[in-house]
TIFIFI-270621 format. One line per 5 residues: their letters; for each residue x, y, z of N, C-alpha, C, O. Coordinates in nm, 3 decimals, always signed. Example, Ala and Ser with C-alpha at 12.3 -4.5 7.8 and 13.67 -1.06 7.14 Angstrom:
REM TIFIFI-270621
AS) +1.319,-0.569,+0.780,+1.230,-0.450,+0.780,+1.320,-0.330,+0.780,+1.424,-0.332,+0.846; +1.285,-0.225,+0.708,+1.367,-0.106,+0.714,+1.290,+0.003,+0.787,+1.341,+0.114,+0.804 $
***
This chain:
REM TIFIFI-270621
MDAIA) -23.421,+1.013,-2.113,-23.440,+0.899,-2.232,-23.559,+0.775,-2.156,-23.597,+0.687,-2.234; -23.592,+0.771,-2.071,-23.727,+0.674,-2.046,-23.890,+0.749,-2.019,-24.003,+0.703,-2.004; -23.810,+0.938,-2.022,-23.964,+0.992,-2.035,-23.980,+1.052,-2.194,-24.087,+1.088,-2.242; -23.845,+1.053,-2.267,-23.870,+1.151,-2.375,-23.942,+0.972,-2.522,-23.984,+0.985,-2.637; -23.919,+0.803,-2.419,-23.921,+0.744,-2.498,-24.129,+0.720,-2.527,-24.212,+0.695,-2.615 $
SSSKI) -24.111,+0.764,-2.311,-24.270,+0.680,-2.333,-24.380,+0.766,-2.312,-24.496,+0.727,-2.298; -24.332,+0.914,-2.310,-24.400,+1.106,-2.332,-24.479,+1.080,-2.433,-24.410,+1.055,-2.532; -24.613,+1.072,-2.459,-24.710,+1.184,-2.562,-24.719,+1.301,-2.571,-24.768,+1.363,-2.666; -24.638,+1.375,-2.400,-24.697,+1.500,-2.484,-24.508,+1.606,-2.403,-24.496,+1.680,-2.306; -24.407,+1.558,-2.502,-24.357,+1.683,-2.513,-24.344,+1.754,-2.655,-24.311,+1.707,-2.764 $
DGAFL) -24.375,+1.861,-2.624,-24.428,+1.950,-2.749,-24.230,+1.984,-2.806,-24.212,+1.990,-2.928; -24.130,+1.997,-2.730,-23.974,+2.089,-2.820,-23.925,+2.052,-2.671,-23.979,+2.019,-2.566; -23.737,+2.083,-2.737,-23.669,+2.029,-2.637,-23.500,+2.105,-2.670,-23.433,+2.103,-2.773; -23.476,+2.158,-2.550,-23.317,+2.247,-2.577,-23.251,+2.092,-2.511,-23.291,+2.005,-2.434; -23.129,+2.118,-2.589,-23.047,+2.004,-2.603,-22.886,+2.001,-2.593,-22.823,+1.959,-2.690 $
DINLN) -22.830,+2.037,-2.498,-22.671,+2.053,-2.493,-22.646,+1.945,-2.562,-22.719,+1.846,-2.554; -22.579,+1.949,-2.611,-22.417,+1.885,-2.759,-22.334,+1.751,-2.594,-22.310,+1.632,-2.570; -22.323,+1.924,-2.517,-22.185,+1.719,-2.379,-22.307,+1.807,-2.302,-22.374,+1.910,-2.301; -22.271,+1.648,-2.223,-22.381,+1.679,-2.146,-22.276,+1.604,-2.038,-22.239,+1.490,-2.065; -22.238,+1.659,-1.938,-22.149,+1.565,-1.870,-22.003,+1.538,-1.922,-21.927,+1.495,-1.835 $
GEASY) -21.941,+1.558,-2.062,-21.882,+1.513,-2.055,-21.859,+1.426,-2.178,-21.761,+1.366,-2.221; -22.005,+1.444,-2.227,-22.077,+1.308,-2.292,-22.172,+1.413,-2.468,-22.229,+1.522,-2.472; -22.142,+1.301,-2.588,-22.199,+1.363,-2.674,-22.307,+1.295,-2.645,-22.316,+1.179,-2.606; -22.427,+1.410,-2.675,-22.605,+1.438,-2.666,-22.673,+1.339,-2.767,-22.788,+1.296,-2.779; -22.583,+1.324,-2.820,-22.646,+1.254,-2.985,-22.696,+1.116,-2.991,-22.706,+1.060,-3.101 $
FVADL) -22.723,+1.068,-2.905,-22.823,+0.905,-2.901,-22.968,+1.032,-2.817,-23.088,+1.010,-2.801; -22.893,+1.146,-2.786,-23.053,+1.137,-2.688,-23.116,+1.192,-2.862,-23.232,+1.161,-2.889; -23.040,+1.265,-2.962,-23.111,+1.330,-3.050,-23.133,+1.282,-3.127,-23.204,+1.334,-3.214; -23.080,+1.145,-3.140,-23.162,+1.072,-3.225,-23.268,+0.973,-3.200,-23.317,+0.873,-3.253; -23.284,+1.054,-3.080,-23.423,+0.944,-3.001,-23.534,+1.101,-3.012,-23.653,+1.079,-2.990 $
LSERG) -23.506,+1.207,-3.035,-23.599,+1.273,-3.030,-23.658,+1.310,-3.148,-23.768,+1.365,-3.149; -23.577,+1.278,-3.284,-23.597,+1.271,-3.368,-23.713,+1.160,-3.435,-23.817,+1.178,-3.499; -23.640,+1.038,-3.386,-23.714,+0.963,-3.419,-23.864,+0.928,-3.342,-23.929,+0.824,-3.332; -23.888,+1.080,-3.288,-24.019,+1.041,-3.216,-24.081,+1.133,-3.256,-24.181,+1.173,-3.197; -24.046,+1.177,-3.344,-24.058,+1.402,-3.406,-24.076,+1.459,-3.322,-24.160,+1.548,-3.330 $
IPFIF) -24.015,+1.440,-3.217,-24.042,+1.597,-3.108,-23.874,+1.653,-3.155,-23.762,+1.600,-3.152; -23.945,+1.830,-3.212,-23.843,+1.918,-3.230,-23.759,+1.967,-3.156,-23.812,+2.002,-3.051; -23.673,+1.984,-3.158,-23.495,+2.030,-3.073,-23.393,+2.150,-3.127,-23.393,+2.183,-3.245; -23.318,+2.203,-3.042,-23.279,+2.309,-3.090,-23.126,+2.207,-3.003,-23.117,+2.127,-2.910; -23.057,+2.254,-3.076,-22.926,+2.229,-2.960,-22.860,+2.363,-2.898,-22.824,+2.472,-2.944 $
VTGYR) -22.863,+2.289,-2.750,-22.827,+2.453,-2.694,-22.627,+2.367,-2.663,-22.578,+2.269,-2.608; -22.552,+2.563,-2.795,-22.403,+2.452,-2.710,-22.320,+2.526,-2.770,-22.365,+2.583,-2.870; -22.189,+2.548,-2.737,-22.035,+2.648,-2.738,-21.991,+2.575,-2.853,-21.869,+2.587,-2.864; -22.047,+2.497,-2.955,-21.981,+2.356,-3.043,-21.987,+2.495,-3.187,-22.047,+2.601,-3.206; -21.918,+2.435,-3.237,-21.894,+2.538,-3.364,-21.978,+2.421,-3.506,-21.976,+2.300,-3.526 $
ENDIP) -22.031,+2.517,-3.563,-22.077,+2.427,-3.706,-22.038,+2.321,-3.751,-22.107,+2.230,-3.796; -21.901,+2.328,-3.740,-21.810,+2.233,-3.791,-21.741,+2.085,-3.742,-21.691,+1.980,-3.783; -21.791,+2.181,-3.592,-21.792,+2.034,-3.525,-21.866,+1.936,-3.399,-21.843,+1.870,-3.297; -22.007,+1.999,-3.528,-22.079,+1.878,-3.508,-22.148,+1.777,-3.614,-22.130,+1.840,-3.719; -22.207,+1.673,-3.644,-22.136,+1.548,-3.744,-22.240,+1.618,-3.860,-22.314,+1.714,-3.879 $
ARYKA) -22.209,+1.543,-3.898,-22.277,+1.607,-4.079,-22.373,+1.611,-3.991,-22.402,+1.702,-3.913; -22.463,+1.422,-4.017,-22.550,+1.467,-4.009,-22.717,+1.505,-3.883,-22.829,+1.469,-3.849; -22.621,+1.590,-3.867,-22.671,+1.689,-3.741,-22.697,+1.815,-3.787,-22.735,+1.894,-3.701; -22.685,+1.865,-3.922,-22.605,+1.942,-3.973,-22.828,+2.066,-4.005,-22.844,+2.187,-4.023; -22.885,+2.004,-4.000,-23.040,+2.068,-4.033,-23.099,+2.129,-3.896,-23.182,+2.218,-3.878 $
IKRCE) -23.008,+2.030,-3.785,-23.115,+2.076,-3.660,-23.014,+2.209,-3.641,-22.903,+2.235,-3.689; -23.116,+2.295,-3.535,-23.129,+2.475,-3.551,-22.982,+2.413,-3.404,-22.952,+2.306,-3.351; -22.919,+2.594,-3.395,-22.854,+2.592,-3.296,-22.868,+2.666,-3.201,-22.895,+2.775,-3.251; -22.867,+2.682,-3.018,-22.876,+2.849,-3.030,-22.739,+2.789,-2.967,-22.711,+2.685,-2.908; -22.661,+2.911,-3.011,-22.554,+2.888,-3.043,-22.465,+2.979,-2.823,-22.500,+3.095,-2.804 $
KPKGP) -22.387,+2.924,-2.723,-22.400,+2.958,-2.591,-22.333,+3.074,-2.610,-22.315,+3.083,-2.731; -22.261,+3.218,-2.524,-22.374,+3.249,-2.451,-22.477,+3.277,-2.494,-22.540,+3.212,-2.410; -22.582,+3.335,-2.577,-22.751,+3.368,-2.605,-22.742,+3.341,-2.464,-22.672,+3.254,-2.412; -22.850,+3.458,-2.382,-22.974,+3.386,-2.296,-23.077,+3.326,-2.379,-23.093,+3.298,-2.498; -23.160,+3.314,-2.242,-23.277,+3.208,-2.323,-23.344,+3.254,-2.394,-23.398,+3.198,-2.489 $
EACVQ) -23.358,+3.417,-2.348,-23.484,+3.425,-2.432,-23.410,+3.408,-2.586,-23.489,+3.359,-2.667; -23.289,+3.434,-2.638,-23.290,+3.405,-2.821,-23.336,+3.219,-2.857,-23.367,+3.186,-2.972; -23.333,+3.088,-2.709,-23.333,+3.002,-2.748,-23.474,+2.983,-2.742,-23.522,+2.886,-2.801; -23.535,+3.049,-2.691,-23.741,+2.979,-2.716,-23.746,+3.100,-2.806,-23.637,+3.078,-2.859; -23.775,+3.176,-2.846,-23.688,+3.239,-3.010,-23.715,+3.095,-3.107,-23.800,+3.017,-3.151 $
ILRSL) -23.549,+3.135,-3.097,-23.594,+2.988,-3.177,-23.624,+2.851,-3.182,-23.646,+2.791,-3.287; -23.625,+2.780,-3.025,-23.719,+2.723,-3.078,-23.898,+2.742,-3.157,-23.966,+2.678,-3.238; -23.904,+2.796,-3.123,-24.088,+2.859,-3.133,-24.030,+2.907,-3.280,-24.138,+2.903,-3.340; -23.960,+2.939,-3.354,-23.886,+2.882,-3.548,-23.930,+2.745,-3.548,-23.883,+2.712,-3.657; -23.955,+2.697,-3.528,-24.009,+2.521,-3.566,-24.093,+2.533,-3.620,-24.088,+2.519,-3.742 $
WPPG) -24.271,+2.583,-3.519,-24.355,+2.581,-3.501,-24.466,+2.690,-3.620,-24.510,+2.804,-3.604; -24.484,+2.582,-3.746,-24.565,+2.738,-3.793,-24.672,+2.863,-3.682,-24.722,+2.856,-3.570; -24.667,+2.955,-3.777,-24.768,+3.028,-3.709,-24.903,+2.907,-3.708,-24.901,+2.789,-3.744; -25.018,+2.992,-3.652,-25.187,+2.962,-3.599,-25.182,+2.850,-3.530,-25.285,+2.804,-3.480 $
***
């Protein structure tokens, strides 16, 4: 949280919804507030995610890292 709040060098992030048994939505909120694009990496189904996060792209487990990187890249327009 400190790194997110104080860094201007974070271009994007992968965020697992379940961090050691705790929901990470507070981290998602801080990333959003800072304008840092991110995707959820999760095994949760879309219906299990609160409505306010429905627009956030997801990389569903157990997809490989290549699929997640491709989704993250989609957050930036080419150029």
